C-alpha positions in Angstrom: -26.5 0.2 -36.7 -24.9 -3.1 -37.7 -21.7 -2.8 -39.9 -22.2 -3.4 -43.6 -26.0 -3.0 -43.2 -27.4 -1.6 -46.5 -31.0 -2.9 -46.3 -33.5 -0.1 -45.4 -31.0 2.8 -45.3 -32.3 6.1 -46.6 -29.6 7.6 -48.8 -28.5 8.3 -52.3 -28.2 4.9 -54.0 -25.4 5.5 -56.4 -22.2 7.4 -56.3 -22.3 10.1 -59.0 -18.8 9.7 -60.6 -18.0 6.1 -59.6 -17.1 3.7 -62.4 -19.4 0.7 -61.8 -17.7 -1.2 -64.6 -14.2 -1.0 -63.2 -12.2 -4.2 -63.0 -11.7 -6.0 -59.7 -14.1 -3.9 -57.7 -15.8 -5.6 -54.8 -19.4 -5.0 -53.7 -22.0 -6.0 -51.1 -25.4 -5.7 -52.8 -28.8 -5.9 -51.1 -31.9 -6.3 -53.2 -35.3 -6.1 -51.4 -38.4 -8.1 -52.4 -41.3 -6.4 -54.0 -43.2 -4.4 -51.4 -41.0 -6.2 -48.8 -43.1 -9.3 -49.0 -41.8 -12.7 -47.8 -41.7 -14.2 -51.3 -38.6 -16.4 -51.0 -40.1 -19.2 -48.8 -40.6 -22.0 -51.4 -37.6 -24.3 -51.9 -38.2 -24.7 -55.6 -38.3 -21.0 -56.2 -35.4 -20.3 -54.0 -33.2 -22.8 -55.8 -34.1 -21.3 -59.1 -33.2 -17.8 -57.8 -29.8 -19.1 -56.6 -29.0 -20.9 -59.8 -29.8 -17.8 -61.9 -27.7 -15.6 -59.5 -24.7 -17.9 -60.1 -25.1 -18.0 -63.9 -25.7 -14.2 -64.3 -22.8 -13.3 -62.0 -20.5 -15.4 -64.2 -21.9 -14.3 -67.5 -21.6 -10.6 -66.5 -18.0 -10.9 -65.5 -18.3 -11.2 -61.7 -17.1 -13.8 -59.2 -19.8 -14.6 -56.6 -18.2 -14.9 -53.2 -21.2 -15.2 -50.9 -24.9 -14.8 -50.9 -27.9 -15.2 -48.5 -31.4 -15.3 -49.8 -33.7 -14.2 -47.0 -37.5 -14.4 -47.2 -37.8 -10.7 -48.1 -34.3 -9.7 -49.5 -31.1 -11.0 -51.0 -27.5 -10.2 -50.0 -24.8 -10.7 -52.6 -21.0 -10.3 -52.1 -19.1 -10.3 -55.4 -16.0 -9.1 -57.1 -15.6 -7.9 -60.6 -13.3 -9.7 -63.1 -11.0 -8.1 -65.6 -13.7 -6.8 -68.0 -17.0 -6.8 -66.1 -20.2 -5.3 -67.3 -21.6 -2.3 -65.4 -22.8 -3.4 -61.9 -26.2 -1.8 -62.5 -26.6 -3.9 -65.7 -25.7 -7.0 -63.7 -28.4 -6.3 -61.1 -30.9 -5.4 -63.8 -30.1 -8.6 -65.7 -30.4 -10.8 -62.6 -33.7 -9.2 -61.7 -35.1 -9.6 -65.2 -34.0 -13.3 -65.6 -35.3 -14.3 -62.2 -38.6 -12.5 -62.6 -39.2 -14.2 -66.0 -38.3 -17.6 -64.5 -40.7 -17.1 -61.5 -43.4 -15.5 -63.6 -44.2 -13.0 -60.8 -43.0 -9.7 -59.6 -40.1 -10.4 -57.2 -38.0 -7.3 -56.6 -38.2 -3.7 -55.5 -37.3 -1.2 -58.1 -33.8 -0.3 -57.0 -31.0 -1.9 -54.9 -28.4 -0.9 -52.3 -24.7 -1.4 -52.9 -21.7 -1.0 -50.6 -18.5 -0.5 -52.4 -15.7 -2.2 -50.5 -12.8 0.1 -49.4 -9.2 -0.9 -48.8 -9.7 -1.1 -45.0 -12.6 -3.5 -45.3 -12.2 -7.3 -45.4 -14.3 -9.4 -47.6 -14.3 -12.2 -45.0 -15.9 -9.9 -42.5 -18.7 -8.9 -44.9 -19.2 -12.6 -45.8 -19.6 -13.4 -42.1 -22.2 -10.6 -41.8 -24.1 -11.8 -44.8 -24.1 -15.5 -43.8 -25.2 -14.7 -40.2 -28.3 -12.9 -41.4 -30.7 -15.9 -40.7 -29.3 -16.1 -37.1 -29.8 -12.4 -36.5 -33.3 -12.6 -37.9 -34.0 -15.7 -35.7 -34.8 -17.9 -38.6 -32.3 -20.5 -37.3 -29.8 -20.9 -34.4 -27.2 -22.3 -36.7 -26.4 -20.6 -40.0 -25.1 -23.9 -41.4 -28.6 -25.2 -41.3 -29.9 -22.4 -43.5 -30.2 -23.7 -47.1 -30.1 -20.4 -48.9 -26.8 -18.9 -47.9 -23.4 -20.0 -49.1 -19.8 -19.0 -49.1 -18.3 -19.9 -52.4 -14.7 -18.9 -51.7 -13.7 -20.9 -48.7 -10.1 -19.8 -48.2 -10.6 -16.1 -48.9 -7.0 -15.7 -50.1 -5.9 -12.6 -51.8 -4.5 -12.8 -55.3 -5.4 -9.8 -57.4 -3.6 -7.7 -60.0 -1.6 -4.5 -59.4 -2.9 -2.4 -56.5 -6.3 -4.2 -56.1 -4.8 -6.4 -53.4 -4.7 -3.4 -51.1 -8.3 -2.5 -52.1 -9.7 -6.0 -51.6 -8.4 -6.7 -48.1 -8.3 -10.4 -47.1 -10.7 -12.2 -49.4 -10.5 -12.0 -53.2 -10.2 -14.4 -56.1 -7.9 -15.1 -59.0 -9.1 -14.3 -62.5 -7.4 -15.6 -65.6 -7.0 -13.2 -68.5 -9.8 -14.8 -70.5 -12.1 -16.5 -68.1 -14.2 -13.5 -67.3 -13.8 -11.5 -70.4 -17.0 -9.8 -71.4 -19.3 -12.3 -73.1 -21.5 -11.4 -76.0 -25.0 -10.2 -74.8 -26.9 -12.4 -77.3 -25.1 -15.5 -76.2 -25.8 -14.7 -72.6 -29.5 -14.3 -73.2 -29.8 -17.5 -75.2 -27.9 -19.5 -72.6 -29.7 -18.1 -69.6 -33.2 -18.3 -71.0 -32.5 -21.8 -72.2 -31.4 -22.8 -68.7 -34.3 -21.2 -67.0 -36.8 -23.0 -69.1 -35.6 -26.4 -67.9 
């Protein structure tokens, strides 16, 4: 099995006692499409999904490092900020906003997450994510695939306290206030306003 593969694995989806709202945690998330259908094939819809992913990540206190929207699933690599909301809430919010914007059922009920450990490098997982279209023979050159992006080019490590050891070689800098938990009502108003444009 390929490293970092979470899509299609049969296992318990959440760790029982893990704190999914811990600061500075890093995650590789995979969300499958509803009934594994190839629904992400129209450029206009795909762009809407990507825009919502970027906005929801930020508003829930996460830094989006890389993503790849495939025809039937989405890979996300992100790192929590100082005061993030629960990861499960982030995924639920993203699914909800993107479903409302598309006006159709997009996602499977749950999602897969891989919690990064200290021996794992974010750069390696980003490579795995971005090479998805090549492995699936959608393209021969990942740079030509429009729906995958690395948002943190240098992958330099600057994180507080002991999180540098946890994060490996690719993390991001958070200011004390930039990713403080926003008010839920403000998020909803902003995101719904943006989606209706």
